[in-house]
N, C-alpha and C positions, 0 to 999 in steps of 0.2 A: 653764709652767702648773703649778699646784698639783696634787699627786696626788689622784686620785679613788678613794674606797674604797666598795665596795658589798658589803653583807653578804648572804650566801646562807644562810638559816636552814632547812635541811632537817631532817627528823626523825632521820636517821641521823648527820648531822654538820653543824655550822655552820662556815662559813669565809668568807673575804673575798676579793673580786676587787679587786686593786690595779692602777690604771691610772696610769702615770707614765713620762714620758720618762726614759730612763737607768735604768729599774728593773732591767735585767739586770746593770748594773755593781754594784748593791747586793744582788744575789741571795744571796750568801753570808751577809750579816748578816740578811737577811730570813728565811732558813731557820733560822738560829740562834735568832732571836726566836720562831719558830714551834715551837721545840724539835723540829724534824724530825731523825730519826735521822742521825747524823753520817756514816755511810758512804753516799755518794750516787752514783747511776748516772744519767748523762744519756743518754736514748734520743733519737736524732736521725737525720736522713738525711744522706748524703754532701754534697748540695748545700747544705743549711742549715748544715751544719758548716763547709763551706768558706767561706761568707759570714760567719757569725757565731760560729763555734766558738771562735776565739781569745779573743774578748771574754768568752764564757761560761766558758771554761776558766780564764781569769784570775780571774773572780769566784768560781769553785768550784775552787780550785787542786788540791784533793785528790780531786776527782770522777773517776770512770772512765766513759769514753764507750762507747756501744754504737750502731753505725750500721747501719741497715737500709734497704732500698729503700722509696721513697715512691710514692704514687699509688694510686688505688682498686684497680687490678688486683693490687696486692701486699697489699691489706688482707684477709689470709686467715690461717688457722691456721699454715701453714708459716712465714710471716714471724714470727708471734708465737713460734713454737718457736725461732727464732734468738735471740730475746731471752732465753727461758728458758735456752737453751744457754749463753749468755754469763754469765748470773747464776749458773748451777750451777758453771761452770768457775771463777768468781771466789769461790765459796763464800759467796755472798750469803746473809745470814740475815734474820730479821725485824727486826733493828736496821738496816735499810737504807731508803733513800728513792729512789724512781724519779722523776726529773725529765724530763718530756716536753718536747722542744724542737723544734717544727716545726709543721706545719699540722694539719688535722683528722684526717688519716689516721694520722699519727704519734701524735697524742694518743689516738685511739681504740685503736690497737694496743697502745701502751705502757701505756695505762690498763688495758686488759684483762689484760695481763701482770701489772701491779701488783695487780689484783683477785684473781688466781688463783695467783700464785707464793706458795708456802707459805701458801695460803688468805688472802693479803692482806698487802701491805707499804705503807708510806707513799707517797703520790703527790702531786706538785706539777706543775701545768701551766704551761708558759711558751710560749704560742702565738705563732707567727711569721707567720701569715697573717691577713688581715682576717676571713675567714670563721671561723677558729678563735677569734679574739679576741672576736667578737660573738656566737658561737653555741656551737660544739661543745666548747670547753674548759669551759663552765659547765653544771652540771646532773647530772654523774655518769654519763652514758651512755657506755659503753665497749664495744668489740666489733669483730667482723670480718664480712665478707661471706661468703655462700655462693654457689656458681655459679647457684643458682636465685633469689636475692634478696639485697637489701642489708640489712646489719646484723641478720641472722637469728640470729647467735650472739653473745651478749654478756651484760652485767651492768650493774646500777646500782652505781656505786662512786664516792663523793664524794672529791674531793681534800682535802688539807690547806689548799691555797690555789691561786689562779690569779693569776699575775703577768703583766700586760699592759704591754709596752713599745712604744708606737706608733712609735718610731724605727726599729724593724726593718722596718717596712713600706716604708721608703725603697728597699729592693732588690727589692721584690715586683713582678714583671712586671704590666703593665697588665691583661692578661687575668685573672690570678689576683686582682688587686685588685678588678676588676669582679665576679668571681664572688662575692666576699664582700659586695658591695653588694646583690646579689639577696636575701641573707638579711636585710640591714637593711630592704629593702623589705618583706620578709615580716613583720617586726615592726611596721612602719608599718601594713600592711594588717590585721593581727590586733588591734593594741592601741593605736596612736597615729597619728592623722591628722596631728598636728604633725610627727612624725618623717618620715612619708611626704612631706609637703610640703617639709620641709627637704632631703631628697635630691633632689626634683624641682627645687628653686630654687637649690641651692648645689653642684650637681654639679661645676662647674669648680674650685671651691676644694677640694672633696673629692678629686677626681682629682689636684690639685696637692699633696695631702696637707698642707694648711695646718693646723697643730696646733689653732688656735682653732676650726676648723670640724670637723676629723676627730675629735678627742678627744671632744667632746660627743656625736657620733653613736655612737661606740663605747660611751660610758658609758650612753647612753639604751637602747641595745639590750641591754646587760648588765643594766640595772635591770629591764627587762621580763622578760628570761629568768629573773633571780633571783626575781622575785615569783611567776612562774608555777611554777617548780620548788619554791619554798618551800610553795606551796599544794597541789601535787600532784607529789610526788617521783617516783612510779613510774608515771605516765601512766595513772591510773585515770579521769581526767575532764578537768579544765581543761588539763592539759599537752598534750592532743591537739591544741590549737590550733597548737602549734609545728610540727605536721606539715603546715601549710598549704602547698600546692604540692608536697609530697613524695610523694604517691601516684603521680602520673604521672612526677614527677621521678625517683624510684627506678626506675620501670619503664624509663625512657629509659636510665639507666645500665646496668641489667641487659641490656637488648636489645642495646646496643652494647658489651657486655663491659667496661664501665668504662674504655674507651680513648679515646672521642671527645669526651666532655663533661666539663667541670669540674662538680663537684657543684652549685655555685651556678647554673651555666648550665642544668642540668637542672631545678632548682627554678624558675628563671625561666619555662621552658616550662610547668612544672606549675602555676604560679600562673595562667597564661593559660588552661589547661584548666579549672580549677575556676571561674575567672571566667566562662568560657563556659557551663559547667554552671549556674551561678547565674543568668546572664542568661536562659538558656532556661527556667528555672523561674520567672522573674519575681522572683527574690529579690535581685537586684542591679541598681541603676539603670544605664542606659547610660552616663551621664556618669562614674560611678565606674569602670566597666569600661574605658572609653576612657582615663581617667587612668592606670590601671594599665598598659595597653598603651603609652601614651605614655612613661611614665617608664622602663619596661623598654627600649623602643626607643632612648631618649635615651642610655642607657649605652654603646651600641655593638652590633655585630652578634652574634647568637647563631649557633652552628653549624647547618647546615641539617638539616631533619627530613623532607623530602619523600620520602625513600627508606625511611622507617621505617613498616612496616605497622601500622595500628591493631590488627589481629588479634594481632600479636606483643606489642604493648603491653598489650592486655587479658589475654593469657596471663600476662605478667609481673606485672600488677596482682593477679591471683588468688593469687600467692605472697607478696604484701606482708604485713609483720607487722601491718598495721592491719586485717587480716581478723580478725574476732572471731565465733566460732560461725557461720562461713560467710558473714558479712555484712561488707561493706566499709564502714568508717567514713571519711567524707570531710568535710574542713573546707571549707565554702563561705563565700565572702565575702558579707556582706549590706550592707556600706558600707565606705568607707575607715576602718579602725580598729575594725571589728566583724565577727564571724564566727558561724557556726552549724555544729554537727556533726550530720551526718545519716547514716543507715545504710540508706537506701532507694534509692540511686542504681542504676538498672538498667544492664545491659550496653548496651542500646540508647542510653541517654542518654550514657554514657561514650564509646561509639563515635562518636556524633554530635559530641561536644565535641572529641574527638581530631581528627576530620576537619576540623572548623571551624578549628582552630588550624593545620592544615597537614600532619598525618600522612597517609600513604598509605592507600588503601582496603584 
């Protein structure tokens, strides 16, 4: 398939998302064309490096690798400090480029290191999971978790480029792949009924990772994210729609200490919670709420939640970064492809929605 290029025109920096099979093999030339500083550091995880490191090392023959643990429970400042330590020991200066090579956690942590080391060095994302390719690598959000909440420490720092190679998804376990599809559903629910329908109708080809089916879904998700980020880089308004499903989703991750759920799985439950909220308010038609339930169920089983108390969930939600002046901003679906942001959801409403979805009393 021909490469797909999507421009992300943010006020702080304009850059391009390139989606192409075999893009990793041409990464050295791509970085040279971008005039990225020639001393390059690849930040990855041991697993990703074992699977794909030789190919990337061949493409960036003079690059130095920094491997750190992956997973949400490692997405914290001590792990970022390990990246700083490696950079300092290597005498990395501002004429350096950090290349993130992994999923969303690696991208967020290494991106935060790039934003803060020497007050900022060049950054290029090469995401290796579906979730990172369609969502987290685009838009400039970088950071780490705090024990009391997700992504509470971070920055907005746009990369020089995002390079997406769908071929690396061939080694992605089915559960990880499925976790990325929940984010694709999010884009369908917030912005594109056609994308939502495509996931519902073509999931067999998607799971088979047929390029002619998968690449357009990745590209459409990237286009939606790029348009939203260009219009609202720092989440002052429109960009908040990208938090659809993330209020309860982040709470699930915090309550389970980032060990039990993939991020996308938590977002899957989070979408069901806000759909329940919208149904209770009469803001979402039953057929649309059922369509969301059906497509989420069709992807496969989610981890159980019956042992997670709604009270603990509510406590975690109170620490969410979407709290503004003591009021929680929630993205509610109003139809497939449309949402509304409200700030008047009561604790009683949220508790009822959590229980309706299956959380404990």
